[in-house]
N, C-alpha and C positions, 0 to 999 in steps of 0.2 A: 504494500500500500504506500501511496505517496501523498504527502500533505504539503501545502504551502501556507505558511503563517505570516501574516502581515503585522509587523510590530515586534521589536526586540526589547520590550520592556519586561516587567516582572511576569505578567501573564503569558506573553509569547515565549519567553525563554523557559519558563516552568513547563509549559506544554511541550515545547520542542525537546526538552530533556527527557520527559517521561515517554513521549512517543518514540523517540530515538532508542531508548532503552528497551522498548517493546518490539523493536524490529521495523519500525516505519522508516521510510526514506523521507527526510524532512528538509525543506528549504525555508529559511526565515529571511524576509526582506524588511529593511528598516529605512525610513526616510532620512534619518540623520546620517551624516557621512562617517560616523564612528560611534562606538559605545558612548552613551551620554554621561553616565556617572553623576555625581553631585546630587541635586535635588534638595529635599528637606528632610528633617528628622521625623521618623514615624515610630509609633509604638506597635511592635509586632507581637500579637497575642491572639487568643481565640483559635478558631479552626485551622488557620494557616500554620500556627505553631505546631499543632498536632501533626499536620501533613509533613512539615519540615522535619519533624522528629522521625516519622515513619519512613521517610524517603532518604534519610541520611544527610540532609542538608543542614541540620541544626548545629553540628559542631563548627562548621565554617561561619555560620551566622553569629555564633557566640564570639568567635575570634574578632569579628568585624564590629561588634556592638560597642556603643558609646556608654561609658559608665556615668549615667545620669543619677545624681543623688536626690534631686528634687527640683521642683519648679518654684520660683519666687516671683510673685507679682510686686512690681515696684512703682513708686510714684515718680513725679517729674525730677526728683533729686536722687533717684536710685535707692530710696529707703523702702524696705520691705513692708508691704501692707497685708500680704497673705501668702501662705505656702501650701505646697502639695508635696508631701514626703513620698518619693517614689518607692521606698521600701513598703510603705502602707499600700500604695497603689498595686505593687507587684503581689503583695499578700492578698489583695482583693481578688486576684485572678490565679491564686494558687502558686505564685512565684513563676508562672510561665509567661514571662514578658521580657522582650529585648527592645532596647532603643537603638534604632539603626537609621543611617542615611538611606533614603530610597535607592540611591545609586549603588550602595553597597550590597543591597539585596540582589540587584541586577548583576553585580560583579560576582557574587557567590554562585548564581545560576550560570552565568557566562563561563565561569571556570570549569563547570561540571558538564557542559554540553559536549557530547561525544562526537566521534567521527561520522556517524550517520546523519548528522545535522550540518547543513551548509548555510552559512551566514553571509548575506549580501547587503552591504550598507550603501546608502545613497540612492535608494530607489524605493518605489511604492507600487501599489496596484492602480492601474489606469482603467481597466475594463474587465468584466466578468461575463462569461458565457456558460450557462449551465446546460449540460447534456445528460441523458438518462444514465450514462455510465461514468460520468465525471464532470470536471470543471475545466474550462480553458481560461487561463488568467493571462492578461496582457500587462506587462510591467512598464514602468515609466521609461525604461531604457529601450523599449521596443521588443524585448524578448517575450516569447509566449511559453507558458508552462501548462502541460496537461497533467492534472492531478486528480486524485480521488476525493480530496477534501480541501476546501479553502477555509481558513480561520482568520477572522478579523480580531487581532489583539492590539489594535492601534489606538486605544484610548478614547477619551470622551468625544473627541472630534474625529471619529473613525471614518476613514475613506471607504473601507469595505462596507460598513453599515450604510453609508450614503448611496453607494452603487447598487446594493442589493435590496435594502429595506426602505430606502427613501430619505428625504431631507432630514437633517439634524433637528430642525425645529419641531418635528413630530414627536420626538422622544426626549428632548432637552428640557429639564426642569431647573430653572435658575433659582437659587436660594437667597439672592439679595446681597451677595458679598463678592468682592474681588480679593485675590490673594497673590502674594509674590514671595520669592525666596532667592537668595544669592549668597555666594561664598566670599568671605573677606579674608585676605592674607595681611594681617597687621598684628605683629607680636605685641605691640603696645596696647592695642585695644583688647586683645585676649588677656593680657596681664591685668588690665583694669576691670575686665569682666570677672576675673577670678575663677574661671571654670564653672561659673553658674549657668543655669538655664533660667533666664529671666524674661518676663513678659510685662509690658506696661499695664498697669491696673487702670484702664481707661475706657471711655464710653464711645461706642460706634466705630472705633478703630483701635488697632493694637499692633505694637511693634515688639518683636522678640529677638533675643540674641542668645546663642548657646555655643559653647566650645565643642569642637568635633575632633575626631581622630586625625592626626597629622599636623596639628598645630593651628588650624584655621578656626574661624568663627563663621557661623551661618546666621544671616539675618532672615527673619520671617515676618511677614505682615499680612494682616487681613483687615478689610474695612468695608463698611456698608456702602452700597451703591444702588440707587434705584434703576440705573441704566445698566443693562447686561452687556452692552457693547464694550469691546476692549478698546482702550485708548490707542491712538496712533503712536504716542510717545510714553510708554509706561514708566521710564526713568523719571521724566518730568512729573508725571502723575504722583509717584511716590514722594518726590521731594515737596510737592505742593501739599499733599495730604498730611505728611508728618513733619513739615517744616517747623511747626510750632512746638514740637516735643522737646523735652529736656533730656537729662541723664546722658547716655552714650549715643542716643539716636542721631544727633547732628554729625558725629564722626562716622557712624555707620552709613548715613546717607551720602557722605562725601565719597564713599567707596562704591556706591551703587553703579553697576555697569549697565550696558544696554543689552537687549536680547542678541544672541541666544544665551549669553552668560547670566542674564536675568530671566528667571522663570516668572511669568505673569499670566494669570488665567482667572476665569470665573469660578466661583464655588457652585457646583451644580451636581445634579443627579441625572442618570439616564434611566428612563422607565420604558420598557418595551413589553408588548403582550407575548412575544415569542422571540427566541434568540437564534433560531435557525430557519433556513429556507432551502429545502433540497439537500445539497451537499455543501452548503455554506453555513458556518456557525460563527458566533461571536463569543468572546471570553474576556474577562477583566472589565475595565472601565468602559469598553466599547458597548457593553450591554448592562452592566451591573454597578455602575459608579454610585457609591453611597455618599461621597463627599467627605472632606476633612472634618466636617461637623460630626459625622458618625464614627470616623476612624475605621480601622480594619480593612481599608481598601486593598492594601498589599496582602493582608491575610486572606481576604476573599479571592484575590487574583490567584494566589497559590492554590487555594482550595478548589476553585473552579477549574483550573488547568488540570489538576490531579484527577478530579472527578471525570472530566471530559475524556482524558486519556484512558482512565479505567473502563469507562463505558465503551469506548472504541475498541478496547482490547477484548471484548466479549464475543466478537464475530464480525461478519462482513456486512451486516445491516447498518450502514452508516446513518441514514435518517432515523432509524430506531434508537441508535445510541445517542444521537443528538437530542431526541425527545426525552430520553431517560435522564440525561444530564440536566436538562432544563427543569424537569419535574422535581428532581431531588434538590436542586440548589435554589430555585426561585423563591420558595417560602422564606429561607434564611435571608436572602438579599432584601426582600420586601420588609422584613422585620428591621434590618439595619437601616434601611432608607427612612422608615418611619421614625426610628429613634433619632436619626440625625436631624430630621426636621424639628423634632421636639427640643433639641439641645441648643437651638440657635439663640435663644434669649439669654441663657446663662453663659454660653460660649463667648458672646460679645454683647454685653448689656447695652440697652438703649437709654437707660437712665441711671441716676445715682441710686435709686431704690433697688434696681436690678443688680447694680454693682455690689451693694451691701448684701443682697441675698446670695450672690455667688460666694462671697467671703464666708457666709454662714454654712453653705454647702461644703466648702473646703474644710471648715472646722469639724463638720459632721464626719468627715473621713477618718477622724481620729478615734471614733467609736467603733470597736471591733464588730459588733452586730450589724451596724449600718454599713461598715466597710465591706463585709462579706456580701450583703444584699446588693451593694453597688457593683461589686465584682461580678455577681451573677448577671446583673443587667447589662454590664459592659460586654461580657463574653458571649452572652446570648445562648441560643440553643447549641447543644453539642453536635459535633460532626465527627464521626469515626472514620478515619482514613481507610478506604477500602483497599484490599490487596490488589495490586496490579495483576491483571490476567495475562495470558499469553498474547503474542503479537497478533494484530488484526490481520 
């Protein structure tokens, strides 16, 4: 069997890895000219943690993890107003939590993709023609690939989804925020930050800084915006939005680069009635984006890729495998999306009253019973990683 996967992010590489191990001939195409790396810090827990453990990826992820002690909310002068102890947060999910740069999760997967997988950077999918026995895929470099399966793992703004399922506007649910992230190489700034993970305790917009492996500092921002359209100049937008902030923000803004070194996007979810059409399927944020408000996007990407590969390993009925994959995972994704929408108010408060309420919630995390209840809510329903069957 031969598969073409569009997108060399977490979902695409996880799927390529497991399909390759199952005997599939796999081609992965990626629009970027090289592995992207970088990104922003994520909390990796829940079902994806279980899958990483079951598939042997967890030891490498532990090596790449960032030792975060806790989160501090700070005022305009850098004084701490509230804290979240990561030891307590980890305890809430049974200790099964890693703090990782999104690019490092991709790195761990990239390192373990075997010889059956061919990676082609600097190209994407331009056209798709479905036939009874397979799919003919035309790439942006003009080459044509005859495959048994095409998978779109190309993110929220998926090209494969657009070509096969229709315009993005039909599935895109904007949540009212814009977000950005970039890496800063400034030893002086890192020293002043002191190894902390700090977020401004502010209304309607938030600026975060945290030290990462390798000596750098990552800046992370999120702000409310009624307009979902992306700005023409995101660097200028960030400087205008956060120009009045104190603490270390002015220095961090002075280091703000332009795209592509600056990641800037909407905070959104993708909601679809079905994730497959014939021999074309979607995985990861292309069909199940839950947004940073919900967390676990990387965890769900690994989970979805593993489940899809497992179902494909059960036989030659590709449409049937795609239907089973969707049926098993869709309820969990819907649960996480709903939870993400509910967290918007405390994630980024609209008012002083909401800000104080968030501080109260953080204090509640110190109570063991409430901490365990919150951990159950965060992790959600369990997902047992199925054993990978024989090659399709």
